[in-house]
Structure formats: structure tokens, C-alpha cells
C-alpha positions as CSV (number, residue, x, y, z in Angstrom):
1,X,0.0,0.1,0.0
2,X,1.3,3.6,-0.7
3,X,0.3,6.7,1.2
4,X,-1.2,10.0,-0.1
5,X,-0.5,13.6,0.1
6,X,-3.9,14.8,0.6
7,X,-7.0,14.2,2.8
8,X,-10.6,15.4,2.3
9,X,-11.0,16.0,6.2
10,X,-8.0,18.3,6.1
11,X,-9.7,20.7,3.7
12,X,-11.8,21.9,6.6
13,X,-8.9,21.7,9.0
14,X,-6.7,23.9,6.6
15,X,-9.3,26.6,6.7
16,X,-9.3,26.4,10.5
17,X,-5.5,26.6,10.5
18,X,-5.4,29.5,8.2
19,X,-7.9,31.5,10.3
20,X,-6.3,30.5,13.6
21,X,-2.7,31.1,12.8
22,X,-1.4,34.4,14.4
23,X,-4.9,35.4,15.2
24,X,-6.6,35.4,18.7
25,X,-10.2,34.7,19.4
26,X,-12.4,35.9,22.2
27,X,-14.4,32.8,23.1
28,X,-16.6,33.7,26.0
29,X,-18.1,37.1,26.8
30,X,-21.6,38.5,27.5
31,X,-21.9,37.3,31.1
32,X,-23.1,39.2,34.1
33,X,-21.0,37.1,36.4
34,X,-17.6,38.8,37.6
35,X,-14.6,37.4,35.9
36,X,-11.9,35.4,37.7
37,X,-9.5,37.5,39.4
38,X,-6.1,37.7,38.0
39,X,-3.5,35.3,39.8
40,X,-0.3,36.2,41.4
41,X,1.9,38.4,39.0
42,X,5.1,36.6,39.9
43,X,4.0,33.3,38.7
44,X,2.4,31.4,35.7
45,X,0.9,28.1,36.1
46,X,0.3,26.0,32.8
47,X,-1.4,22.6,32.5
48,X,-3.1,20.7,29.7
49,X,-2.2,18.5,26.8
50,X,0.6,16.0,27.6
51,X,1.5,16.2,23.8
52,X,2.4,19.8,24.5
53,X,4.0,19.4,27.9
54,X,7.6,19.1,26.9
55,X,7.3,22.1,24.4
56,X,5.5,24.2,27.2
57,X,8.4,23.3,29.6
58,X,11.0,24.4,27.0
59,X,9.2,27.7,26.3
60,X,8.7,28.3,30.2
61,X,12.6,27.8,30.8
62,X,13.6,29.9,27.9
63,X,11.2,32.7,28.9
64,X,12.1,32.6,32.6
65,X,15.7,33.2,31.6
66,X,14.8,36.5,30.3
67,X,12.5,37.5,33.2
68,X,14.3,37.2,36.6
69,X,11.8,36.5,39.4
70,X,9.1,35.0,37.3
71,X,8.3,31.5,38.0
72,X,6.4,29.4,35.5
73,X,5.2,25.9,36.5
74,X,4.2,23.4,33.9
75,X,1.9,20.8,35.5
76,X,1.0,17.3,34.1
77,X,-2.5,16.9,32.8
78,X,-4.5,16.6,29.5
79,X,-6.4,19.0,27.5
80,X,-9.7,18.5,29.3
81,X,-8.3,18.9,33.0
82,X,-6.4,21.8,31.6
83,X,-9.3,23.7,30.3
84,X,-11.5,23.0,33.5
85,X,-8.7,24.2,35.9
86,X,-8.4,27.3,33.7
87,X,-12.1,27.9,34.1
88,X,-12.0,27.3,37.7
89,X,-9.1,29.8,38.2
90,X,-6.6,27.1,39.4
91,X,-4.2,27.8,36.6
92,X,-3.3,30.8,34.2
93,X,-2.8,28.9,30.8
94,X,-4.3,25.7,29.3
95,X,-2.4,23.9,26.6
96,X,-4.8,22.2,24.3
97,X,-4.7,19.8,21.4
98,X,-8.3,20.6,20.4
99,X,-10.7,23.3,20.2
100,X,-12.9,24.3,23.3
101,X,-16.1,22.3,23.4
102,X,-19.5,23.8,23.5
103,X,-20.0,22.6,27.1
104,X,-16.7,24.3,28.3
105,X,-17.6,27.6,26.3
106,X,-20.9,27.5,28.3
107,X,-19.1,27.0,31.5
108,X,-16.8,30.0,30.6
109,X,-20.0,32.2,30.0
110,X,-21.5,31.1,33.4
111,X,-18.3,32.0,35.2
112,X,-17.7,35.3,33.3
113,X,-14.4,34.1,32.0
114,X,-13.4,35.7,28.7
115,X,-11.0,33.3,27.1
116,X,-8.5,34.1,24.5
117,X,-7.3,31.3,22.1
118,X,-4.0,31.3,20.0
119,X,-2.6,28.5,17.9
120,X,1.1,28.0,18.8
121,X,2.1,25.1,16.9
122,X,0.9,22.1,14.8
123,X,1.2,18.5,15.4
124,X,-0.1,15.2,13.8
125,X,-1.6,12.0,15.3
126,X,1.0,9.2,14.8
127,X,-0.3,5.5,14.4
128,X,2.3,3.3,16.2
129,X,2.9,-0.4,16.4
130,X,5.5,-2.5,18.2
131,X,8.9,-2.5,16.2
132,X,8.6,-6.2,15.7
133,X,5.5,-5.7,13.7
134,X,6.1,-6.2,9.9
135,X,3.3,-3.7,9.0
136,X,4.7,-0.3,7.5
137,X,1.5,1.4,6.7
138,X,-2.3,1.4,7.1
139,X,-5.3,3.1,5.6
140,X,-7.8,4.9,7.8
141,X,-10.7,2.4,6.8
142,X,-8.7,-0.7,8.5
143,X,-7.7,1.7,11.3
144,X,-11.1,2.7,12.0
145,X,-12.3,-1.0,11.9
146,X,-9.6,-2.0,14.6
147,X,-10.8,0.7,17.2
148,X,-14.5,-0.1,16.4
149,X,-13.9,-3.6,17.2
150,X,-14.9,-4.9,13.6
151,X,-11.3,-6.3,12.8
152,X,-9.7,-8.4,15.4
153,X,-6.7,-10.1,14.0
154,X,-3.6,-8.8,12.1
155,X,-4.2,-11.2,9.2
156,X,-7.4,-9.3,8.5
157,X,-5.2,-6.3,7.9
158,X,-2.7,-8.0,5.6
159,X,-2.8,-11.5,4.5
160,X,0.8,-12.3,5.0
161,X,0.6,-11.3,8.7
162,X,-0.2,-13.9,11.5
163,X,-3.8,-14.5,12.6
164,X,-3.0,-13.2,16.0
165,X,-5.2,-10.7,18.0
166,X,-4.7,-7.0,17.6
167,X,-4.1,-5.3,21.0
168,X,-5.5,-1.8,20.6
169,X,-4.5,1.0,22.9
170,X,-6.1,4.5,23.2
171,X,-6.4,7.5,25.4
172,X,-8.9,8.6,28.0
173,X,-11.8,10.7,26.8
174,X,-10.5,14.0,28.3
175,X,-7.5,13.7,26.0
176,X,-7.5,16.0,23.1
177,X,-5.6,13.3,21.0
178,X,-8.4,10.9,21.7
179,X,-11.0,13.5,20.8
180,X,-9.4,14.3,17.6
181,X,-8.9,10.5,16.7
182,X,-12.6,9.8,17.4
183,X,-13.8,12.5,15.4
184,X,-11.4,12.3,12.4
185,X,-10.8,8.5,12.2
186,X,-13.9,7.1,13.9
187,X,-16.3,9.8,12.5
188,X,-17.6,10.5,16.0
189,X,-18.1,6.9,17.1
190,X,-16.9,5.5,20.4
191,X,-14.0,3.0,20.6
192,X,-14.9,-0.6,21.2
193,X,-14.7,-1.9,24.7
194,X,-11.8,-4.0,23.8
195,X,-9.6,-0.9,23.3
196,X,-7.3,-0.5,26.5
197,X,-7.4,3.2,27.7
198,X,-4.1,4.5,28.8
199,X,-3.6,7.6,31.1
200,X,-1.0,9.3,29.2
201,X,1.2,9.2,25.8
202,X,4.0,8.0,27.8
203,X,1.9,5.0,29.1
204,X,0.6,4.2,25.6
205,X,4.0,4.3,24.1
206,X,5.2,1.9,26.9
207,X,2.4,-0.5,26.4
208,X,2.9,-0.7,22.5
209,X,6.6,-1.1,23.1
210,X,5.9,-4.0,25.5
211,X,3.5,-5.8,23.4
212,X,4.3,-7.2,19.8
213,X,0.7,-7.4,18.9
214,X,-0.1,-3.8,19.9
215,X,-1.3,-0.7,18.0
216,X,-2.0,2.9,19.4
217,X,-2.0,6.5,18.6
218,X,0.0,9.5,20.0
219,X,1.3,13.0,19.1
220,X,3.7,12.6,16.1
221,X,6.5,14.6,18.0
222,X,6.3,12.2,21.0
223,X,6.3,9.2,18.6
224,X,9.2,10.2,16.5
225,X,11.4,11.1,19.6
226,X,11.9,7.6,20.6
227,X,12.7,4.1,18.9
228,X,10.5,2.1,21.3
229,X,7.7,2.2,18.7
230,X,7.4,2.3,15.0
231,X,5.2,4.9,13.1
232,X,3.0,3.6,10.4
233,X,2.5,5.5,7.2
234,X,-1.2,6.6,6.5
235,X,-3.4,6.6,3.5
236,X,-6.9,7.5,3.1
237,X,-8.0,4.2,1.4
238,X,-6.4,1.0,0.2
239,X,-6.5,2.2,-3.3
240,X,-5.3,5.9,-2.7
241,X,-2.7,7.2,-5.0
242,X,1.2,7.4,-4.3
243,X,2.9,9.9,-2.3
244,X,6.5,10.9,-2.8
245,X,7.0,11.8,0.8
246,X,5.1,8.7,2.3
247,X,3.0,10.5,4.9
248,X,5.7,12.8,6.4
249,X,4.8,15.2,9.2
250,X,3.7,18.2,7.4
251,X,0.5,20.2,7.2
252,X,0.0,19.0,3.4
253,X,1.0,15.5,3.3
254,X,0.0,13.8,6.5
255,X,-3.7,12.9,6.9
256,X,-4.1,13.5,10.6
257,X,-2.4,16.9,11.3
258,X,-3.9,19.2,13.8
259,X,-3.4,22.7,15.5
260,X,-2.3,23.0,19.1
261,X,-3.4,25.8,21.1
262,X,-3.2,27.7,24.4
263,X,-6.2,29.3,26.3
264,X,-6.1,32.0,28.8
265,X,-8.3,34.5,30.6
266,X,-8.2,37.9,29.2
267,X,-8.1,39.4,32.6
268,X,-4.4,37.9,32.7
269,X,-3.4,39.5,29.3
270,X,-0.6,41.7,30.7
271,X,1.3,38.8,32.3
272,X,0.2,35.6,30.5
273,X,-0.3,37.3,27.0
274,X,3.5,38.3,27.0
275,X,4.6,34.7,27.6
276,X,2.3,33.5,24.9
277,X,3.8,36.2,22.7
278,X,7.2,34.7,23.4
279,X,6.0,31.3,22.4
280,X,4.9,32.7,18.9
281,X,8.1,34.8,18.4
282,X,10.8,33.5,16.1
283,X,12.8,32.2,19.3
284,X,9.8,30.4,20.6
285,X,9.1,28.7,17.2
286,X,12.6,27.5,17.1
287,X,11.7,25.3,20.1
288,X,8.7,24.2,18.1
289,X,10.8,22.8,15.3
290,X,13.5,21.4,17.7
291,X,10.9,19.1,19.5
292,X,9.6,17.7,16.1
293,X,6.4,20.0,15.9
294,X,5.5,22.1,13.0
295,X,5.6,25.9,13.5
296,X,2.4,27.9,13.9
297,X,3.4,30.3,11.0
């Protein structure tokens, strides 16, 4: 099977990326409730997508080096918990690998929190298998069948593979990576009960590394930073045309690319906004490339 250099779902995503890149959005206004009070001006607390954790930490370290006395703490979590804690006033900046949901936006309205969103980088969802697996690529139709429980053995994917059970791993529902996978691979359907849910990308990579029959999905930057798993090439369908770049990580030739965002309360614009500005600066975007992500601009 050969991979392709386009994907219909990405036509919509590309429009979102074009609109989002370098542009901020006010997502929640028009509420009579008082906004959350600004936090301590000598510190910034970041939490959210574990896909972005290493990137946020690098940005934090570099920015603190230019701002003596400022402390930036990057906490572990996922997209859902980061947004929840931001709306509760527990943190200052939420890292997110998806857009805010309708429910979250309504919560922001009810709390009088005026959120600002900026796209700070781009990533892709990598489909990973154990390095012992002879499979090199998979089409999105077969991938969906695995996670919907319709395909149960590797021989059903490719005839020369053994008729051994597929051990599928996924992420918890609050994960932005899981949310994206469910929407763009499973067309909004829930994963089958046989899919084992892992609490983090690191845990999923470890599970796939330790099971030769395993398959999973994580952020591309995380997948390509280790030799513990093998990243499969992707194609739209079994009969898709060839690609010269073989599904490489880029906004134009990899089917499951996505924007990465940060959200913060506009009440903290003076302090948090400056840090986000650094993330989007030329120096900040160098870190994006260094860690295997795609720049926001």
C-alpha cells in the first residue's frame, strides 16, 4: 500500500488553521458574572495536553531566563483537565490539542471568564505499532475497523501477517488526542470496549513497546522522539494514489495533522499574554521545530 499527500478531512482543517494562525479569538463573553480575578503576578501556572508538555516546559525555561523573578510551573495533565482548571481559576494557561467544546464554552460564559485562544504550533496523530510488527502502513478505513472492534486479527489487515489478535490501545476521553482521533478516524463513534485506555501518551508508548501485537495513537512529536515504537505511514483508502513523501509530518501530506492551542483568561493579558507572545516569536518557534512539531506560522 502507498500513502497519499492529501486528505478530504484536512480541507476543513486547513481553513481552520489559516484562520487561527497568528490570530486570537475571544471565546466567552456576554456574562453578568464577575470574571475570575488575576493570579499572582510573579508566577504562571500551565497545565493541559500532555502532547504539549515538553514544548511548554521548554518555552517556560527559555522565557524565565529573560524574566528574573518570574516562575512558570508546567503541570502534568490533559486537554480536558487543563481547560477545567483554567475555568476554575486554578491555573493561568491551558495547553490544548483541540478546540474548546460547547460545554466548556458555556461554563466560561457562566463564570464570566473571557477566554483568548491562540494557535502556537501544529502536530499530527501518529499511528504506532511495536517495532517487531512487519506492517509499515495502514489505511484509515482499516484503522477505524480496529478501534470499532470490527477487525480483530492482524491477518485481516494484511494476508501475510499472522492470525494473531490485535491489541489496541487508546487514550482517555478527556485527552485532546483521543477527541481528535474519535472525530477524524472514527467519524464520532466511540471506541470498542476491547480498546485499552491509557492515562498518558508515555503510558501508551510503553504499552505498545511491551506488546508485539499492539497498536496505538499518540502525538507525532512524541512518537518520533523514541525508537521504542514504529510509526505507520497513513493513507486514505487501500487504493489511494502514491505519495512521494510517504505521509511525512507536514501540514500538506500527512492525513491527521492538527493545530495546537493555548487558552487563557483575558484578565491576565498583561502577564500571560506576554509569555504566549514569546511562544509565537521567532525564538519560541525554534523550540517548536527542535521538538519535532510544526511551526504555527
